[in-house]
Every structure is written in structure tokens, then in C-alpha cells.
N, C-alpha and C positions, 0 to 999 in steps of 0.2 A: 295539256291539262286545262280544265275549265278555270276561268277567272271569276266565275260567279261567286259573289260574297254571301256571307251569312252562315247559318248553322243548320244542321239536320239533327233532329232528336230521334234516338232509337229507344224503343220500349220493348222489354221482354216481360210479358205478363203471364205468369203461370198460376198453378193451383195453390201454391203456398206463398209466393212472393212476387214482387214486381221490381224489376231493375231498369233504370233509365240512364242514358248517357247522351251527352251533347257531342257532336262532331263538327268541327270547323271545316267548312267546305274547301277553303284554300289550304292545301297542304294535307288534307285528310288527317287532322290531328284530333284525337279524342280529348275532351275537356273534363268537365265535372260529371260526377255520377250521383245517383240517388237510389236508395233501396227502400221499398215499402211493402205493405201486406198484399195478400192475394187480390188479383183483379179479374178473376174468372167470373163472369156474370152469372154463370150457371151455379156457382158455389156461393157467392156472396150477394147476388142480386145486381141489377143494372145500375142503380144509383150509387152503390158503394164502389163498384168497379169504375164508373165514370169519375167519381171523386178522387180515387187513388191515382188514376192515370193522369188526370189534369194536374193534380198536385205535383206529381213527379216531373212533368214537363215544365211547369212553372219554375220549379226548384232548380233544375239543371241549367235552364236558360239564364235565370237571374244570377246564380252562383258562378256561371261562366263569363259573366260580364256583358251579357246581351239583353235585349228586350224581345218581347214576343213578336214585334213587327219585323225583327231581323231573322226570324225562323223561316227558312225557305222549303223545308221538308220535314215530315214526321213519318217515321217507319214504325209500325206497331206489329210485333209478333205476339199474338195473343192466343192462349189456349181457349178452346171452345168458340173461337170466332173464325169461321171459314165458310159460312153459308151466307147467301145474299142478304137475308134479313138482318143478320148479325152485323154485317159490314155497313149497312145503312145506319144502324144505331150508332156504331163507332164513328162514322163520318159526321153524324149530327153532333157528337161530343166535340169533335175537332172544330166544327162550325161555331159552336158556342164559345170555345176557347179562343179562337182567332177572329171572332166577330164576322164570320162569313167570308173571310178573304178567300179569293179564288186563285191566288198566286202561291199558295202553300201546297206543295205536292204531298199527298197523303198515300202512303203504301200500307195496306193492311194484309198481314200474312198470318196464316196459321202458325202457331209456335213451332210446328214441325218444319216448316220452311226456314224459319229462323235458325233452328238447330242444324238443319242440313247445310245451309250457307256457312255456318260457323265451322263446319268440318271440311268444306270444299273451297273455302275462301271465295265464296260468292258464285261458284259454278254449279248450276242446277242440272244441266243435261247429263243423262246416263248416270243418275245417282239416286240413292234413296236413304232415308234415315229411319232409325228405330229409336223411339224415346220411351224410357221407362222411369218415371218419377212417381208422383202421386197417381197420375194417370198413365196411359200408354197409347201410342199411335205409331203406325208405319206410314210413310209418305214418300213418294218418289216421282221422278220425271224421266221420260225417255229422251231420245236424241232430238225430237221435235218439241220438247217441253210439254208433251201431253202428260197429265198428272193422274196418279191413282193413289188411293189410300186404303188402309185397313185398320180396324180397331178404332179407338178413340170415341166410343159411344157413351162413355161415362160408366160409373160403377153400377148403376141400376140396370143398364142394358147389356153389360158385359165388357169388362176391362181386364181380361185375363193377361197376366204378365205385368200388371200395374202394381205399384207399391200398396195401394189400397187393397187390391185383391190378395196380395201376400199377407198383409196384416189380418184381413178377414179370415183367410185360411188358417192362420195361426190361432186366432181366437176360437174358431170352430173346433180345432184340434184340442185346444185347452179345455173347453167346456165338455167336449165329448169324452176326453180322458177323465175329467173330474167325475162325470156321471158313471163311468164304467162302460160306456158305449164304444169307446175307442181305446187305442193302445196307450200305454203309459208313455209319457214324453216329458223331457226336461223343459219343454216349452212352457209348462205350467209354472214352474218356479221362476223361469227367466222372465215371463210376462208379468207376474205379480211383482217381482223385484223392479222391473223397468217402470211399471206404473205406480209403484209404491202403494200397493193395495195389500191389506192383511189376508184376504182370502178371495177365492174365485167368485163368491157372491157379489163382491164389490164391482165386478165387471158390468153388472146390470146398470148401475147408476152411471158408471163411466161411459158406457156405450150410448145410453139414451138420455143423458143429462141435458143435451142441447135441443132447442126448438128446431133448429135446422141441423141435419146430420153433418158433422164435420169430418169429411172423408180424409182430410189430411192427417188427422190424428191416428187413423187406422194405419196409414202408410208409415208412420213413425215406428211401427212395430216390425217392419219388414226385415231389418238387419238381424233380428233374433233368429230367423230361420237359418241363416248362414252360420251364425255363432254356434247354434246347437247342433247343426249338421256336422260341423267341423269336429265336434266332440263325439261323433258317432251316433247321434240320435236319428233313428230310422224314420220317424214321423217328420222331423224337420227336413231330412234329406229328400223325402217324397215331395214335400212342398217346393223345395229348390228345383228338383227335376221337372215337376209340373210347370213351374214358372218358366224355365228355360225352353221347354217344349212349346209353350204358347208364344214366347217372345220370338223364337225362330219362325214359327208358323206365320205370325203377323207380318214379318218382313218377307218371307218366302212368297206369300201371296202377292205382294206388291211387285216383287221382282218378276214373277211369272206373268202377271197382268200387263206389265210394261215390256215384256219380252227382252229384258236386259241380258239374259243369257245368250242371246244371238249377237250381242255386241262383242268386239274384240276385248274390251275391258270396261268395267264399271266400278263405281265406288259406293260403299255402304258405310254410313256413319252411325255409330252407336252413341247415344246421348241420354241424359237424365241420370239422376243420382244413383239409381240401382245398378247402372251399367258402367259408371265412370269413377266411382270412388276408388281410391288406391287399393289395388289388390282384389277388386271385385270379382268374385267367382262367377257371378252372373255374366259379366262382360267376357270373362275368359271362356266359359262354356258356350256362349252364343257365338263368339268368334270362331271357336273350333268347329261348330256345326256349319257355319257359313263357309268356312274354308273347305270342309269335307263336301259340301253340296256344290260349290261353284269352282273350286280349284284355283288355278293361277289367274283366271279372268278377274277375280274380285280383289279389290283393295279394301280392307276393313280398317277404318280409322275412327278417330274421336275428335270432338270439337277442338279447334285450335285458337279460336277467339270466342268471346262471350256472344250469346245470341243477340243481345241488344246492339252490340257493335256490328254484327253481321248484317242485320236488317238496315241499320243506318248506312252501311256501305252500299247495300243494294239500291237504296233511294239516291244516295249521293252519286253513284255510277250512272243511274238513269238521268239525273239532272246534268251530269257532265256530258253524257251522250247527246242530250238535247242542244247543248251549246256548240257542238261541233258542226 
């Protein structure tokens, strides 16, 4: 075991929240935690994302009884940050925070890698993850750690299977039913009750009231499809089945592009609020389709540790390996 001292900070930055944790390198003990708002730069802008992440890192370091100069690594699992230009920006944020120190190991991961590691306890080979929260993405690695992805293009370019898309489909069904263009559905009453609106006309100001479209608030409507479908609403059930179809397709594409089916065994992790909340029918239906498609070769599992913990361990393990 490495005797390198100091702490590693793990960051999980998603479309609705940011979670940060400190990990003491000696003994791999998790220390203080911090929870903050969205840090997806595509949703809140670069400056807001930078401020949130830096604040979270400062907080857990101080609250854990350390100083910034005792940080030996930072692991960032960030939604919307997996392309070279994005990583350059985030690295510059860390340079600003640590005064340009070169002895701080910085690991920048797509939030999908963070979620994958949280379900496989840090093992990335022959595995893939499907995340469905506000957004959606499928991401995986083959035996040689070649990586492939699908979806994750954001709500404007196509996020089928995402919480935003579910909410959007619900709203379209509501206004279509209200107009008489679509079938009658209990989603109308359920949506108005959930949003505390007196009538369907109120949806206009609710949807367009912000200068920047707040995709997360559309995702908050997603559970209504399940609730209404369980009561026999055909329109809601169609939304559920369409969502499951796209969720499976997103992951199936990655499995095939990595040729995971040729392996004796592989692991698929289901993550994100839509798939992991207790009794999630989305999670159950997607699991069934995966088992039907891949049989005994596949192990379908869910996150065992938090994403911020998982990425912190990835960097800690790399630092440990360097010391050997």
C-alpha cells in the first residue's frame, strides 16, 4: 500500500447537482462531503460551473482538516466534459485553484465513467454503463480499454431515454390532449397538480419563463409517466415503453460496437435516478431486455458506491501504482 500522504478530492458534477468528497490517501478513508448546485457548463455556463466546483473542493479540504497544498489529486466526473477542449478548460480551473502546481494529479472523466466505476468498484474493462437522469448516455470499455459511447448529445440534439425527454413527452401529451389533437390522458390532471397550475394555459409561462431553458425542471415530471401508467393510462404507458426502447438501444449500440458479446462475460451498470430509484419500472424493464438479449454472459448491476467516491478511488489507485 502506498505511503504517500495527503488527500484526493472526488467531484461528481451532474445536470442538477454537484457532490464532492475528500479521500485520505493513507487508508483510503472518505472524509467530509459537500453538496452544491449544477456544474454542467452546457447548462449553467462556464463561470458558474467553475465557481461551484472550486467552492466544493475548498469546502471538503478545509472541513476535513487539510489545506489546499496537501491535496495530491483531484478526480472530476463531470457531465458534458469529455471532449479535449472541455478538459482544457477544466484543467485551467484546477490551475487557478492550486496556483499552477504540477504535483497535483488531475483526472477528468465523463460522468459516465464515474458511474461505471461506481458499479464495478473501479474495474473498467469489459463493461458499460447506461445513465438516465436529467440526461442520458451509454459508455463502455472493451478488454483493451478501447471506449465507445452513444447518446449524451443533450436535449436539443436528441436525448431519448433521458428524464428531460420523458418530461417533454409528457407535456406534449398534455397539450395535445387539451387541444383535442391527442387521446385523453390522466397526465393532464397529474401534471397540473404536480406543478400547482390552475389550468393548461399556465404551462406556457412555466415552460418559457427562464431566459435559459432549465432542462432539469422538465426532468422532474418524469415520474408522472410511471404513476399514470400504473393506473392503466394508455398514453402514459406508451411514453414508458418508448423510453425503455431507447434506453435499451443506447446501451445495445455500445455493447455491439465494443463486441462485448464475444467475451465470456461482461458487466452492464444501470445508473441515474430514472433507473435506480426503489422499485423503478424503467430499471426493471431495461434489465429484462438486457437479459433477454445477452443471456447468462451479462451481469446487470447498479452503483455500489457514489460516483464522486469512485473517481476519487480511480485517481488514488493511479497514485498508489506510481509509488510501487
